[in-house]
C-alpha positions in Angstrom: -7.2 33.7 12.9 -4.6 36.2 14.0 -3.5 38.9 11.5 -1.0 41.7 11.3 -2.0 45.2 10.5 0.2 46.2 7.5 0.4 49.8 8.7 0.9 49.6 12.5 2.3 46.0 12.7 -0.3 45.4 15.5 -1.8 41.9 15.9 -5.6 41.3 15.9 -7.6 38.1 16.2 -10.6 37.5 13.9 -13.2 34.7 13.8 -14.9 33.1 10.9 -17.0 35.6 8.9 -15.2 38.6 10.6 -11.9 37.7 8.7 -11.1 40.6 6.3 -9.2 40.3 3.0 -5.6 39.6 3.7 -2.3 38.7 2.1 -0.1 35.8 3.2 3.7 35.1 3.2 5.4 31.9 2.2 9.0 31.5 3.0 11.6 29.2 4.6 12.5 29.8 8.2 15.8 31.2 9.3 17.4 31.3 12.8 16.3 34.9 13.4 12.5 34.7 13.1 10.3 36.8 15.3 7.8 34.9 17.6 4.2 35.9 18.5 5.2 37.0 22.0 8.2 39.1 20.7 5.9 40.7 18.2 3.3 41.6 20.9 6.0 43.3 23.0 7.3 45.4 20.1 10.7 45.8 21.7 13.1 48.3 20.0 15.7 45.6 19.4 13.4 43.8 17.0 14.1 46.4 14.3 17.6 45.1 13.7 16.5 41.4 13.3 16.3 39.9 9.8 13.0 38.2 10.8 11.5 41.6 11.6 12.7 43.0 8.3 11.0 40.2 6.5 7.7 41.1 8.2 8.0 44.8 7.3 8.8 43.9 3.7 5.8 41.6 3.4 3.6 44.3 4.9 4.9 46.8 2.3 3.9 44.5 -0.5 0.4 44.0 1.0 0.0 47.8 1.3 1.0 48.2 -2.4 -1.9 45.7 -3.1 -4.3 47.8 -1.0 -4.5 45.1 1.7 -4.6 46.1 5.3 -3.9 42.7 6.8 -1.3 39.9 6.4 -0.6 36.5 7.9 2.8 35.0 8.6 3.4 31.6 10.2 6.2 32.8 12.4 4.4 35.4 14.5 0.6 34.8 14.0 0.5 31.5 15.9 1.0 30.9 19.6 3.2 27.9 19.3 3.3 27.5 23.1 -0.4 26.6 23.0 -0.9 23.0 21.7 -4.6 23.7 21.1 -3.9 26.8 19.0 -1.1 25.0 17.1 -3.4 22.1 16.2 -6.1 24.4 15.0 -3.7 26.4 12.9 -2.1 23.4 11.3 -5.5 21.9 10.5 -6.7 25.2 9.1 -3.6 26.3 7.3 -4.4 25.0 3.8 -7.7 26.9 3.9 -6.0 30.0 5.2 -3.7 30.0 2.2 -6.5 29.2 -0.2 -8.6 32.1 1.1 -5.8 34.7 0.8 -6.0 37.4 -1.8 -2.4 36.9 -2.7 0.5 34.8 -1.5 4.0 36.4 -1.5 6.7 33.7 -1.9 10.0 35.0 -0.6 13.0 32.9 -1.7 15.9 34.1 0.5 18.5 32.1 -1.5 17.4 33.2 -5.0 20.0 35.6 -6.4 19.1 38.6 -8.5 19.3 38.0 -12.3 22.6 38.6 -14.0 20.6 39.4 -17.1 16.9 40.0 -18.0 15.0 36.7 -17.9 17.8 34.9 -16.0 16.2 32.3 -13.6 19.3 30.2 -13.2 19.1 29.6 -9.4 15.3 29.3 -9.2 15.1 25.5 -9.2 17.9 25.2 -6.6 16.1 27.3 -4.0 15.4 25.7 -0.6 11.8 26.7 -0.9 11.2 23.8 -3.3 12.6 21.2 -0.9 10.5 22.0 2.2 7.3 20.1 3.2 5.2 23.1 4.3 5.7 25.1 1.1 3.9 22.5 -0.9 0.5 23.6 0.3 1.7 27.2 0.1 2.3 26.7 -3.6 -0.9 24.7 -4.4 -3.6 26.3 -2.2 -3.5 30.1 -3.1 -5.0 31.2 -6.3 -2.2 33.7 -6.8 1.5 33.1 -5.8 4.1 35.8 -6.6 7.8 35.0 -6.3 10.4 37.4 -4.9 14.2 36.9 -4.8 16.4 37.7 -1.8 16.4 41.4 -2.7 12.6 41.4 -2.6 12.5 42.0 -6.4 9.4 40.6 -8.1 10.4 37.8 -10.5 7.1 36.3 -11.6 4.1 34.2 -10.5 2.9 30.6 -10.8 0.7 31.1 -13.9 1.6 29.3 -17.1 2.6 32.5 -18.9 5.1 33.3 -16.2 7.0 30.7 -14.0 4.3 28.0 -14.2 6.0 25.6 -16.6 9.3 25.9 -14.8 7.6 25.2 -11.4 5.8 22.2 -13.0 9.2 20.8 -14.1 10.7 21.3 -10.7 7.8 20.0 -8.6 6.0 17.5 -10.9 2.7 19.4 -10.1 0.5 19.7 -13.2 -0.1 23.2 -14.6 -3.8 22.6 -14.2 -3.3 22.5 -10.4 -1.0 25.5 -10.3 -3.4 27.7 -12.2 -6.5 26.4 -10.4 -8.2 24.8 -13.3 -8.1 21.4 -11.5 -8.4 20.8 -7.8 -6.0 18.5 -6.0 -9.0 16.3 -5.3 -9.0 15.3 -9.0 -5.7 13.4 -8.6 -4.9 10.0 -7.1 -3.4 9.6 -3.7 -0.2 8.3 -5.3 0.0 11.4 -7.5 -0.4 13.8 -4.6 2.1 11.9 -2.5 4.6 12.1 -5.3 4.5 15.9 -5.1 5.9 15.7 -1.6 8.3 12.8 -2.3 11.4 15.0 -2.5 10.5 17.4 0.3 11.7 17.4 3.9 10.7 18.9 7.3 12.7 19.6 10.4 10.4 17.5 12.6 9.5 14.0 11.4 5.8 14.5 12.4 5.5 17.6 10.2 6.1 15.5 7.1 2.5 14.2 7.7 1.0 17.3 9.2 2.1 19.5 6.2 -0.1 17.2 4.0 -3.3 17.4 5.9 -4.9 20.1 3.8 -3.8 18.6 0.5 -5.8 15.4 1.4 -8.5 17.4 3.2 -7.8 15.5 6.5 -8.2 16.8 10.0 -6.4 15.1 12.9 -4.7 16.0 16.2 -1.0 16.8 16.5 1.1 14.5 18.6 4.6 15.8 18.6 6.9 13.0 19.8 5.2 10.2 17.7 7.8 10.5 14.9 7.0 8.6 11.7 3.8 7.2 13.3 2.2 10.5 12.2 2.5 9.5 8.6 0.9 6.1 9.3 -2.0 7.9 11.1 -2.4 10.2 8.0 -2.6 7.2 5.7 -5.2 5.5 7.9 -7.3 8.7 7.8 -7.0 8.9 4.0 -8.2 5.3 3.8 -11.3 6.2 5.8 -12.1 9.0 3.5 -11.4 7.5 0.0 -11.6 4.3 -1.9 -8.5 5.1 -3.8 -6.2 2.1 -3.6 -3.2 4.0 -5.0 -2.3 4.9 -1.4 -0.6 1.5 -1.4 1.2 2.2 -4.7 4.5 3.1 -3.1 7.9 1.6 -4.1 10.9 0.9 -1.9 13.9 -1.4 -2.4 15.2 -0.6 1.1 13.2 -3.4 2.9 15.1 -6.7 3.0 13.3 -10.0 3.2 9.8 -10.9 2.2 7.4 -9.1 4.6 6.6 -5.5 4.0 4.3 -3.1 5.8 1.2 -2.2 3.8 1.6 1.6 4.4 4.6 3.6 3.2 7.1 5.0 5.8 7.2 8.5 4.3 6.2 10.4 1.1 9.7 9.6 -0.2 8.5 6.0 -0.9 6.2 7.5 -3.6 9.2 8.7 -5.6 8.6 5.7 -7.8 11.3 4.2 -10.0 11.2 1.1 -12.1 14.2 -1.3 -12.0 17.0 -0.4 -14.4 16.3 -3.4 -16.7 12.7 -2.4 -17.2 12.8 1.3 -18.1 14.8 4.5 -17.8 14.3 5.5 -14.1 14.0 9.2 -15.1 10.8 8.8 -17.1 8.3 7.3 -14.7 7.0 8.2 -11.2 4.0 7.9 -8.9 2.7 11.0 -10.6 1.7 8.8 -13.5 -0.5 6.4 -11.4 -4.2 7.3 -11.7 -7.4 5.9 -10.3 -9.1 3.6 -12.8 -11.5 0.7 -13.1 -9.5 -2.4 -12.2 -8.9 -4.9 -15.0 -8.1 -8.1 -13.1 -9.8 -7.6 -9.7 -13.1 -6.4 -8.3 -12.8 -4.4 -5.1 -16.3 -3.6 -3.7 -15.2 -2.1 -0.4 -12.2 -1.7 1.8 -11.6 -0.2 5.3 -9.1 -0.2 8.1 -9.9 -2.3 11.1 -8.0 -3.5 14.2 -7.4 -6.7 12.2 -5.8 -5.0 9.2 -7.2 -3.8 5.9 -10.5 -5.5 5.4 -11.3 -6.0 1.7 -14.4 -7.2 0.0 -13.9 -8.2 -3.6 -11.6 -10.4 -5.5 -7.8 -10.8 -6.1 -6.0 -11.7 -9.2 -3.3 -14.4 -9.3 -0.3 -14.8 -11.5 -0.8 -17.2 -14.3 2.6 -16.8 -16.0 6.1 -16.8 -14.5 7.2 -13.3 -15.3 5.6 -9.9 -14.6 7.4 -6.6 -14.9 9.0 -5.0 -11.9 9.8 -8.2 -10.0 10.1 -11.9 -10.3 6.8 -13.5 -9.5 5.8 -17.1 -10.0 2.6 -18.9 -10.9 0.2 -18.9 -8.0 1.2 -15.7 -6.4 -1.6 -13.3 -5.4 -1.8 -9.9 -7.1 -3.6 -7.0 -5.5 -4.4 -4.5 -8.2 -4.1 -0.8 -7.2 -4.5 1.4 -10.3 -3.4 2.3 -13.8 -0.2 3.9 -15.1 0.6 5.4 -18.5 4.0 6.7 -19.7 5.3 7.9 -23.1 7.9 5.8 -24.7 9.3 7.5 -27.9 6.2 8.3 -29.9 3.9 5.8 -28.3 2.2 5.4 -24.9 2.7 2.3 -22.7 0.0 1.2 -20.2 0.4 -0.9 -17.1 -1.8 -2.3 -14.4 -0.1 -1.4 -11.1 -0.3 -3.7 -8.1 1.5 -5.5 -5.2 2.2 -9.1 -4.5 0.5 -10.6 -1.4 1.5 -13.7 0.6 -1.2 -15.7 2.2 -0.5 -16.3 5.9 -3.8 -17.6 7.3 -7.5 -18.2 6.5 -8.5 -15.3 4.2 -5.4 -13.4 5.5 -2.5 -11.9 3.6 0.5 -9.6 4.0 2.3 -7.4 1.5 5.0 -9.7 0.2 7.6 -7.2 -1.1 8.0 -3.5 -0.7 8.2 -2.7 -4.5 5.4 -2.6 -7.0 4.5 -5.0 -9.8 3.7 -3.8 -13.3 1.6 -5.8 -15.7 1.7 -4.4 -19.3 -1.8 -4.1 -20.7 -1.1 -2.6 -24.1 -1.9 -6.1 -25.3 -4.9 -7.0 -23.3 -4.8 -10.6 -24.6 -1.3 -11.0 -23.3 -2.2 -9.4 -20.0 -5.2 -11.7 -19.5 -2.8 -14.6 -19.9 -0.5 -13.2 -17.3 -3.2 -12.7 -14.6 -6.4 -14.4 -14.0 -9.1 -13.7 -11.3 -9.0 -15.6 -8.1 -12.1 -15.1 -6.0 -11.6 -14.1 -2.4 -15.0 -12.7 -1.2 -13.6 -11.2 2.0 -10.1 -11.0 3.2 -7.7 -9.1 5.4 -4.2 -7.6 4.7 -1.9 -7.0 7.6 -0.9 -3.4 8.0 2.5 -4.2 9.3 4.5 -7.2 10.6 2.2 -8.9 13.0 4.7 -11.4 14.3 7.0 -11.6 17.3 10.5 -10.1 16.9 12.9 -12.9 16.1 16.5 -13.2 17.4 18.7 -15.3 15.2 19.8 -18.5 16.9 16.6 -19.1 18.9 14.8 -22.4 18.1 11.8 -22.0 15.8 9.4 -23.8 18.1 9.8 -21.1 20.8 7.8 -18.7 18.8 4.9 -20.6 17.1 2.5 -18.0 15.9 -0.4 -19.8 14.5 -2.4 -23.1 14.5 -1.0 -25.9 12.4 -0.8 -25.8 8.7 -1.0 -28.7 6.2 1.6 -28.7 3.5 0.9 -30.8 0.4 3.9 -32.4 -1.4 2.1 -33.6 -4.4 5.0 -34.3 -6.8 5.6 -33.2 -10.5 2.7 -33.1 -13.0 -0.1 -33.1 -10.4 -2.9 -30.7 -11.3 -5.1 -29.1 -8.6 -8.6 -28.7 -10.0 -10.5 -27.6 -6.9 -9.9 -26.9 -3.2 -12.3 -26.7 -0.3 -12.4 -24.3 1.4 -10.6 -21.9 -0.9 -10.3 -19.2 1.8 -7.9 -21.5 3.7 -5.8 -22.6 0.8 -2.5 -20.9 -0.3 -2.1 -21.7 -3.9 1.5 -20.5 -4.1 2.8 -22.7 -1.3 0.2 -25.5 -1.5 -0.7 -25.1 2.1 -4.0 -25.3 4.0 -4.2 -23.0 7.0 -6.2 -24.5 9.9 -9.1 -22.5 11.4 -8.1 -21.1 14.8 -10.3 -22.4 17.6 -12.4 -24.5 15.2 -11.2 -28.1 15.0 -14.0 -29.8 13.1 -13.1 -28.5 9.7 -12.5 -30.7 6.6 -10.1 -29.8 3.9 -10.4 -31.4 0.4 -8.6 -31.4 -2.9 -9.7 -32.7 -6.3 -6.5 -33.6 -8.2 -5.5 -35.0 -11.5 -2.5 -37.3 -11.0 -0.2 -38.6 -13.7 0.3 -42.4 -13.6 3.7 -43.7 -14.5 4.0 -44.8 -18.1 0.4 -43.9 -19.0 -0.6 -40.8 -20.9 -3.5 -40.0 -18.6 -4.2 -38.0 -15.4 -6.4 -39.8 -13.0 -8.9 -37.9 -10.7 -8.2 -38.3 -7.0 -9.9 -36.7 -4.0 -8.0 -36.1 -0.7 -10.1 -35.2 2.4 -8.4 -34.2 5.6 -9.9 -34.2 9.1 -8.4 -31.1 10.9 -9.3 -32.4 14.3 -7.3 -35.6 14.1 -5.2 -35.2 10.9 -5.9 -38.3 8.8 -5.9 -38.3 5.0 -8.8 -40.0 3.3 -8.2 -40.9 -0.4 -11.0 -41.4 -3.0 -10.8 -42.7 -6.5 -12.6 -39.7 -8.0 -15.8 -37.9 -7.1 -17.9 -41.0 -7.9 -15.8 -43.3 -5.6 -18.5 -43.4 -2.9 -22.2 -42.2 -3.2 -22.7 -38.7 -2.0 -19.1 -37.5 -2.4 -19.7 -35.6 -5.7 -22.8 -33.8 -4.4 -20.9 -32.8 -1.2 -18.0 -31.5 -3.2 -20.2 -29.4 -5.5 -22.2 -28.0 -2.6 -19.2 -27.1 -0.6 -17.6 -25.2 -3.5 -20.7 -23.1 -3.8 -21.2 -22.5 -0.1 -19.3 -19.8 1.9 -19.7 -21.8 5.1 -16.8 -23.9 6.4 -17.3 -27.6 5.7 -17.7 -29.7 8.8 -16.2 -33.2 9.2 -19.3 -34.7 10.8 -21.4 -33.3 8.0 -19.0 -34.7 5.4 -19.2 -38.2 6.9 -23.0 -38.0 7.0 -23.3 -36.9 3.3 -21.1 -39.7 1.9 -21.6 -43.4 2.2 -19.0 -44.0 4.8 -20.0 -47.7 5.1 -18.5 -48.3 1.6 -15.4 -46.3 2.6 -14.9 -48.7 5.6 -15.7 -51.9 3.7 -13.5 -51.3 0.6 -10.7 -53.5 2.1 -8.0 -50.7 2.1 -6.9 -48.2 4.6 -8.7 -44.8 4.3 -5.5 -43.2 2.9 -5.1 -45.7 0.1 -6.7 -46.4 -3.2 -6.1 -48.9 -6.0 -6.4 -47.7 -9.6 -6.5 -50.1 -12.6 -5.5 -48.6 -15.9 -4.6 -50.4 -19.2 -4.2 -53.7 -17.3 -1.8 -52.1 -14.8 -2.5 -51.7 -11.1 -1.3 -48.6 -9.2 -1.5 -48.2 -5.4 -1.8 -44.5 -4.4 -1.2 -43.5 -0.8 -1.6 -40.1 1.1 1.0 -40.1 3.9 1.1 -37.6 6.8 4.2 -36.7 8.6 4.4 -34.2 11.5 7.3 -31.8 11.6 7.6 -29.8 14.8 11.1 -28.4 15.5 12.2 -28.5 11.9 8.9 -27.6 10.1 8.5 -24.9 7.5 9.7 -21.6 8.8 7.8 -19.7 6.2 8.4 -16.0 6.0 11.4 -14.2 7.4 12.2 -10.6 6.9 14.4 -7.8 8.3 12.9 -4.3 8.8 14.9 -1.6 10.5 17.4 -4.0 12.0 14.7 -6.1 13.5 14.0 -9.7 12.4 10.5 -11.1 12.0 9.3 -14.6 11.2 6.0 -16.4 10.8 6.3 -19.8 12.5 4.1 -22.8 11.7 3.6 -26.2 13.2 3.5 -28.2 10.0 1.9 -31.4 8.9 3.2 -32.6 5.5 0.8 -34.6 3.3 2.7 -36.4 0.5 1.5 -38.7 -2.3 3.2 -42.0 -3.2 2.4 -44.1 -6.3 3.5 -47.7 -6.6 2.7 -50.2 -9.3 1.3 -53.5 -8.1 0.8 -56.8 -9.8 -2.6 -57.3 -11.4 -4.8 -59.3 -9.0 -2.6 -58.6 -6.0 -4.5 -57.8 -2.8 
């Protein structure tokens, strides 16, 4: 650590335990700052520069506080050395924290027109810069000076603390040191930086390293990728899911990255029809026990975010914050409370996911979903648990760029999917395997590189003119797509046992095993094609068929989105399984 002698303005380097007591200066940079190399040369021309006057004034304040040394970011770092710059940026939060006092010089804060006049304080550029966030939070003592170097107060509650809390959203308990930033959720800390800017895009990530207790190398030139790297490092360090609780209405289409593009995305606002946008922010989102999901573990892999636990799924057709329909997947992130009039309102905060493969999802929209939980009974009717023992969430669009006008089949992304057009009133009771089933779109995703899998559905089908739903089992051979239809679980011996065992087993069901477990002889000898059954109810005969059609060029083009002027699509080679029900004459063959 390189320090300036407050008497001689000479620079000296100290290591670890050798570092003496020192003051530190926080300020916003101007065009006339003095560099390390200029400071070492001590040229006579420096005396006339505003940057040098700033150094001398800071040294005078430190001397008044009986401190012989001071640190300034303009002239105590060799910015030509990438190694020293990386070390300084990774250490800076601790340097501010260990200082005896921090002098915050606000060069655009005018002197008071009357005693107690702080009119321009909230408009100072110092509150808009990324680097000054840690310079406000880390030191135990921050004293503010206006452009004339007149002392105007400090960050304690009895001085300017409450005003600073209003300007920045940072709680008083953090400003006065009663609580560490580590006591707050990732979303809350990100919200403190949401309205701040840096000159370099990379610095918007680097200025937050100390706040999240992260160390990582500096790579100037990577742009906004630095903020993605920061979020990945935070995920490795914490189990706090509120890192995904960002909100943006700037991403068109249906596929959103899992990570935010900048801290500005944590400047959370509810839609106008849900609440007054001025009274809620990410600063309200806290870490809590999840109400509708169970997340045991999550970590970043080269295959996306790997999650072990359970998801919730939407059970009713309306959830605050967005339109979402029955069957959609809800990934719960945290808990939010806000004051409305004299009462408090509570919400579960989460994001909607879209299934795009076996045990694989992506973030469906870039804004958050809010589930009111003031009435837990109502909330439990809105969301119910959907078990997904292990699953992955894509970090960002993992599809080929799409140019409008190109045929869909030129960019097939995945193995075939099987879409079930079941008709109105059909109830799906059980699916096998559940990891490959998309409840929202009624699609089975095939297992890549594994062609012997069997998919099965237990349905309750309404029969025309009869007030009863009849149980039907559809089994599908993935290798050679043929639908096998069964008149309930007891249609052939062994089918019910196989179904129950497969529901309980995490292993993928195999077609050869399926044909071994059931009495396939009875299936062949029942006198009907495998995809057809005959049901007799109330002296009426119904013939139910499961038909398969293969759509190649004009199959489902599932998920299109536009991000930063680039188009993305998931393409699927689709087989459509549809049910038909016809009434036949009694006794007809």
